[in-house]
C-alpha positions in Angstrom: 52.4 2.7 -1.1 50.0 2.4 -4.2 46.5 2.2 -4.0 45.0 -1.4 -4.5 41.4 -2.1 -4.7 40.2 -5.1 -2.5 37.8 -7.8 -3.6 34.4 -8.1 -1.9 32.5 -11.3 -1.5 29.3 -12.6 0.9 28.8 -12.0 4.5 28.3 -8.3 5.7 28.9 -5.7 2.6 30.3 -2.5 3.4 29.0 0.5 1.8 31.2 1.3 -1.3 34.2 3.4 -0.3 34.5 7.0 -1.2 37.6 7.8 -3.3 40.0 9.7 -1.4 43.4 9.7 -0.2 44.2 7.1 2.7 44.8 8.7 6.3 48.3 8.7 7.1 48.7 6.9 10.8 51.6 5.7 13.1 50.1 2.6 14.0 47.4 0.1 13.6 44.1 2.8 13.6 41.7 0.2 15.4 44.1 -0.3 18.3 44.4 3.5 18.7 40.6 3.9 18.6 40.5 0.8 21.1 42.9 2.2 23.8 40.8 5.8 23.6 37.1 4.2 23.7 35.1 5.2 26.7 32.0 2.6 26.1 32.9 -1.1 24.8 30.5 -3.9 23.9 32.5 -7.0 23.5 30.4 -9.7 21.9 31.4 -13.2 21.3 35.7 -13.8 21.5 37.8 -16.9 20.9 37.4 -19.6 23.1 39.1 -19.3 26.0 40.1 -15.8 28.2 41.6 -13.8 25.6 38.3 -11.2 25.9 39.0 -11.1 29.8 42.5 -10.2 29.2 41.3 -7.4 26.8 38.5 -6.3 29.2 41.3 -5.9 31.9 43.6 -4.1 29.2 40.3 -1.6 28.4 39.5 -0.9 32.1 43.2 -0.1 32.6 42.5 2.4 29.7 39.9 4.0 31.1 37.1 2.5 29.5 33.6 0.9 31.0 33.5 -2.6 29.5 30.4 -4.7 29.0 30.1 -8.4 27.4 27.1 -10.1 26.1 26.7 -13.9 26.3 24.9 -15.7 23.7 25.4 -19.2 25.5 26.8 -21.2 28.1 30.4 -21.6 26.9 30.1 -17.7 26.3 29.4 -17.5 30.4 32.2 -19.8 30.8 34.7 -17.7 29.2 33.5 -14.7 31.0 35.5 -14.2 34.1 36.4 -10.3 34.3 33.1 -8.6 34.0 29.4 -9.8 34.8 28.1 -11.1 31.2 24.9 -9.5 29.8 22.8 -12.9 29.2 20.7 -12.5 25.9 18.0 -15.2 25.8 15.9 -13.9 22.9 15.8 -15.0 19.3 17.8 -13.6 16.3 14.6 -11.3 15.6 15.3 -9.7 18.7 18.7 -9.2 18.9 19.1 -6.0 16.8 16.5 -4.1 19.2 18.5 -5.8 22.2 21.7 -4.4 20.6 20.4 -1.0 20.2 19.2 -0.8 23.8 22.4 -1.8 24.9 24.2 1.3 22.9 21.9 3.7 24.6 21.9 2.2 27.9 25.7 2.0 28.5 26.9 4.9 26.1 28.6 2.6 23.8 31.1 4.0 21.5 33.0 0.6 20.1 31.8 -2.9 19.7 34.2 -5.6 19.4 33.9 -9.0 18.2 35.7 -12.2 17.0 34.3 -14.1 13.9 32.5 -11.5 11.6 30.5 -14.1 9.8 28.6 -15.6 12.7 25.1 -14.9 12.4 24.8 -12.4 15.9 27.7 -10.5 14.6 26.9 -9.8 11.1 23.6 -8.1 12.6 25.4 -6.0 15.5 27.9 -4.9 12.6 25.2 -3.6 10.3 23.0 -2.0 13.4 26.7 -0.7 14.4 27.1 1.1 11.0 23.5 2.5 11.5 24.2 3.8 14.7 27.9 5.3 13.9 29.2 3.2 16.6 33.0 2.0 15.7 33.2 -1.9 15.2 36.1 -3.7 15.5 36.4 -7.1 13.9 39.2 -9.7 15.5 40.6 -12.5 14.0 43.7 -14.9 14.3 46.5 -13.5 13.0 46.9 -13.0 9.3 50.7 -13.6 10.1 51.1 -16.3 12.9 51.9 -17.1 15.7 52.0 -14.3 17.9 49.7 -12.0 16.6 45.9 -11.1 16.4 44.1 -9.5 13.4 42.3 -6.1 14.5 40.4 -3.9 11.8 37.5 -1.8 11.7 34.5 -3.2 9.8 35.7 -6.5 8.4 38.4 -8.7 7.8 40.1 -11.0 5.6 37.9 -10.4 2.1 35.7 -7.6 3.7 39.3 -5.7 4.8 38.9 -2.1 3.7 42.1 -1.1 6.1 44.5 -0.7 3.4 42.4 1.5 1.2 41.5 3.9 4.1 44.9 4.1 5.8 48.6 4.3 5.0 51.2 3.6 7.9 53.3 6.2 8.6 55.9 5.8 11.7 56.3 9.7 12.0 52.8 10.5 11.2 51.5 12.7 14.4 48.9 11.3 17.1 48.9 8.7 19.7 50.1 5.6 19.2 49.8 2.0 21.4 53.5 0.2 21.3 53.1 -3.5 21.3 55.6 -6.0 22.0 56.0 -9.4 20.9 55.0 -12.2 23.4 58.3 -13.8 25.2 56.8 -17.4 23.7 54.0 -18.9 21.7 54.9 -22.3 22.2 52.1 -24.7 23.5 49.0 -22.0 22.1 47.6 -25.1 20.1 47.3 -27.3 23.1 45.8 -24.4 25.1 43.3 -23.5 22.5 42.6 -27.3 22.3 42.0 -27.2 26.1 39.8 -24.1 26.1 37.7 -25.5 23.4 37.2 -28.7 25.3 35.6 -26.5 28.4 34.0 -24.1 26.3 31.9 -26.6 24.5 31.7 -28.8 27.6 29.7 -25.6 29.3 27.5 -25.5 26.2 27.0 -28.9 25.8 25.6 -29.6 29.8 24.7 -26.3 31.0 21.3 -24.4 30.7 21.0 -22.8 27.5 20.4 -18.9 27.5 18.3 -19.3 24.6 16.5 -22.2 23.1 16.6 -20.9 19.5 20.3 -20.2 19.7 22.1 -22.3 17.1 26.2 -22.2 17.0 28.3 -21.8 14.2 30.1 -25.4 15.2 29.1 -28.3 16.5 28.7 -28.2 20.4 29.2 -32.0 21.0 31.7 -32.3 23.8 32.6 -35.7 22.9 32.7 -35.0 19.2 35.5 -32.3 19.9 37.4 -34.3 22.3 37.7 -37.1 19.9 38.6 -34.7 17.6 41.6 -33.2 19.4 42.9 -36.7 20.4 42.9 -38.2 17.2 44.5 -35.1 15.7 47.3 -36.0 18.4 47.6 -39.2 17.0 47.4 -38.5 13.5 49.9 -36.1 13.9 52.6 -38.5 15.3 51.5 -41.6 12.8 52.6 -39.2 9.9 55.3 -37.2 11.5 58.4 -39.0 10.5 56.8 -40.4 6.9 55.7 -36.9 5.9 58.9 -35.6 6.6 61.0 -38.0 4.7 58.3 -37.4 2.0 58.8 -33.6 1.8 62.9 -33.7 2.0 62.3 -35.6 -1.2 60.2 -33.1 -2.8 63.4 -31.0 -3.6 64.5 -33.7 -6.4 61.5 -32.6 -8.7 60.0 -29.0 -9.0 56.4 -28.9 -7.7 53.3 -26.6 -6.9 52.1 -26.3 -3.3 48.3 -26.5 -2.6 47.7 -25.8 1.3 44.2 -27.0 2.4 42.0 -25.1 4.4 39.9 -26.0 7.6 36.3 -27.6 6.5 33.4 -24.8 7.1 35.6 -22.1 7.9 33.9 -18.8 7.2 36.9 -18.2 4.2 35.5 -20.9 2.7 31.6 -20.8 3.2 31.5 -17.1 3.0 34.5 -16.0 1.0 34.9 -18.6 -1.5 33.2 -20.4 -4.8 33.4 -24.0 -3.1 30.8 -25.5 -1.1 33.3 -28.2 0.4 37.0 -28.2 0.0 36.9 -31.5 -2.0 35.3 -29.3 -4.7 38.8 -27.3 -4.7 40.9 -30.5 -4.8 39.0 -32.0 -7.8 39.2 -28.4 -9.6 43.2 -28.2 -8.6 44.0 -31.8 -9.7 41.7 -31.7 -13.2 43.4 -28.5 -14.2 47.0 -29.9 -13.1 46.8 -32.8 -14.8 45.5 -31.1 -18.1 48.0 -28.6 -18.2 51.1 -28.4 -15.6 54.3 -29.4 -17.3 55.4 -32.9 -17.6 57.7 -33.8 -14.4 56.4 -31.3 -12.2 54.3 -32.6 -9.0 51.4 -31.2 -7.0 51.7 -31.2 -3.2 48.9 -30.8 -1.1 49.1 -30.7 2.8 46.1 -30.3 5.1 45.3 -27.6 7.6 46.8 -28.5 11.2 43.3 -27.9 12.6 41.6 -30.5 10.2 43.7 -33.6 11.2 41.4 -34.6 13.7 38.5 -34.8 11.0 37.9 -36.7 7.5 41.1 -37.4 5.5 41.1 -36.0 1.9 43.9 -38.7 1.1 41.3 -41.0 -0.4 39.5 -38.0 -2.4 43.4 -37.1 -3.7 44.3 -40.4 -4.6 41.0 -41.1 -6.6 41.3 -37.9 -8.6 44.7 -38.1 -9.5 44.4 -41.8 -10.4 41.3 -41.1 -12.7 43.2 -38.3 -14.2 46.6 -40.6 -14.6 48.9 -38.1 -12.4 48.8 -40.2 -9.3 52.7 -40.6 -9.4 52.9 -37.0 -9.5 50.5 -36.2 -6.6 51.6 -35.9 -2.9 49.3 -35.3 0.3 51.0 -34.8 3.3 49.7 -34.3 6.8 52.7 -32.9 8.4 55.5 -30.8 7.1 56.8 -27.5 7.7 54.8 -25.1 5.5 57.2 -21.8 5.2 59.8 -24.7 3.7 57.1 -26.2 1.6 56.5 -22.8 0.2 60.0 -21.6 0.0 60.8 -24.5 -2.6 57.8 -24.5 -4.4 57.5 -23.4 -8.2 54.4 -21.6 -7.5 51.2 -21.8 -4.6 47.7 -22.6 -5.2 44.9 -21.7 -2.5 41.4 -20.4 -1.9 42.4 -17.8 0.8 44.9 -19.2 3.1 47.0 -17.1 4.7 49.8 -19.2 3.3 49.6 -17.1 0.4 51.1 -14.2 2.8 53.9 -16.3 3.1 54.3 -16.9 -0.5 54.3 -13.3 -1.2 57.0 -12.9 1.4 59.2 -15.6 -0.5 58.9 -14.1 -3.9 56.5 -17.0 -5.2 53.5 -17.0 -7.8 50.3 -17.4 -6.2 46.8 -18.5 -7.6 44.0 -17.4 -5.5 40.8 -19.2 -6.2 38.9 -17.2 -3.6 38.4 -13.8 -2.2 41.4 -12.9 0.0 43.1 -9.7 1.7 45.9 -10.0 -0.7 43.9 -10.4 -3.7 45.3 -7.0 -5.4 46.9 -6.0 -8.5 50.5 -7.1 -9.0 50.5 -9.5 -6.3 48.6 -12.5 -7.5 48.1 -14.5 -10.8 45.3 -12.7 -12.8 44.3 -15.4 -15.1 42.8 -18.6 -15.4 44.0 -21.4 -13.2 44.9 -23.6 -16.3 47.4 -20.9 -17.2 49.1 -20.7 -13.9 51.0 -23.7 -14.1 53.2 -22.5 -17.3 52.6 -18.7 -17.5 52.5 -17.4 -13.8 55.5 -15.4 -12.6 56.5 -14.1 -9.4 54.5 -11.0 -7.6 55.9 -7.6 -8.2 58.8 -7.1 -5.4 58.3 -3.5 -4.5 54.5 -4.1 -4.8 54.5 -7.1 -2.5 57.1 -5.7 0.1 55.1 -2.3 0.2 51.8 -4.6 0.8 53.2 -6.8 3.5 54.6 -4.1 5.5 51.5 -1.9 5.4 49.3 -4.8 6.2 51.5 -5.8 9.2 51.5 -2.7 10.6 48.1 -1.5 10.0 46.2 -4.9 10.7 48.4 -6.9 13.0 48.8 -6.8 16.8 51.6 -8.7 18.6 49.5 -10.8 21.4 49.3 -14.9 22.2 45.4 -14.9 21.5 45.1 -18.4 23.0 47.6 -17.6 26.2 46.8 -17.9 29.7 44.2 -15.6 31.7 47.1 -14.3 33.7 49.3 -13.5 30.6 48.9 -9.4 30.2 48.6 -8.1 26.6 51.7 -6.3 26.1 50.0 -3.0 24.8 51.1 0.4 25.7 48.6 3.3 25.3 49.9 6.9 24.9 47.3 9.2 26.2 45.6 11.4 23.3 41.8 12.6 22.5 38.9 10.4 21.1 
């Protein structure tokens, strides 16, 4: 596969990569390393039992596993081992981290959410100490996958620059199997989130100075998910009809992302989603061909929050294109991508779906797929009339390498009793 330079922005900054040929590996290099690690330190994971499932798998591979809890929700989610409670402030955390590395002989640290304050500091200390850092995130391709990479994910990913997947390369490999089913993951996640934030809201805090990256108001989360369920069913039929009518005219698809997500706050030029919406509608109104439409769809996890419908309608009316702009709450995203003339986004993983379907992509933030030959490398004003499909061979090779090197089969929000279907071959560290 041709070497492609990745974008960088915000948050934890890796040092410039030396130029060298990528190492050929038979599978995900972070997972291969994790299977042979001997002292593992887990920091914060996704809400729910995923890190407990990971702990059991690591112990089965022969690792000694330790886990840090920063707040009561972390303690609530930790059942497979006794959590190490950190009650200090942010300034004390790097020293505490160093002490854990020394005390327990830590060779690998694992965390979910690279932009959280304690995680950013841990990544810096791990690099300084020569400790491997493995960053997890929900799968680039979903459902049924978790993203697993050394040092950083999304815009901070360096995996495809450091490694090249070769199924015939020598060395041990961890074989993974696709979960039997991923149905119900949304509701499992919602339930885990409510229990996690219930504990964080009501239990005694571990530190008086800890500030979570999201609201800890349990009633707010409960109302949020109830309204999300209600809103989904209120729009289900109407949006299905609206989506079916879109095929009668060419349209550009704009998948909106979750407000406050680190992909927006750390890897985009937009302080809020509304700024992105305004820019896209303004450009569309001035430069898109007559007769084309613009279709917005909110992120599924945003249904319980504020609606963008009024903002979209107001901006469309102001620019004289209200009849050409559509706002959907529901709709099958892959189908919407399939029939679109092009896709405009900040850095959503929907961009990968567009590449797989040979659709032109305008990337207005930093993304793992913002690479030559894959996206429209020009101003948005020109995208509407000058965009063309990505280079087919480049896109195919990129997706193949990305999945093989960064994605791992699993249900991130599966039940506590659901094992991780990863089989590790024995080999030296």
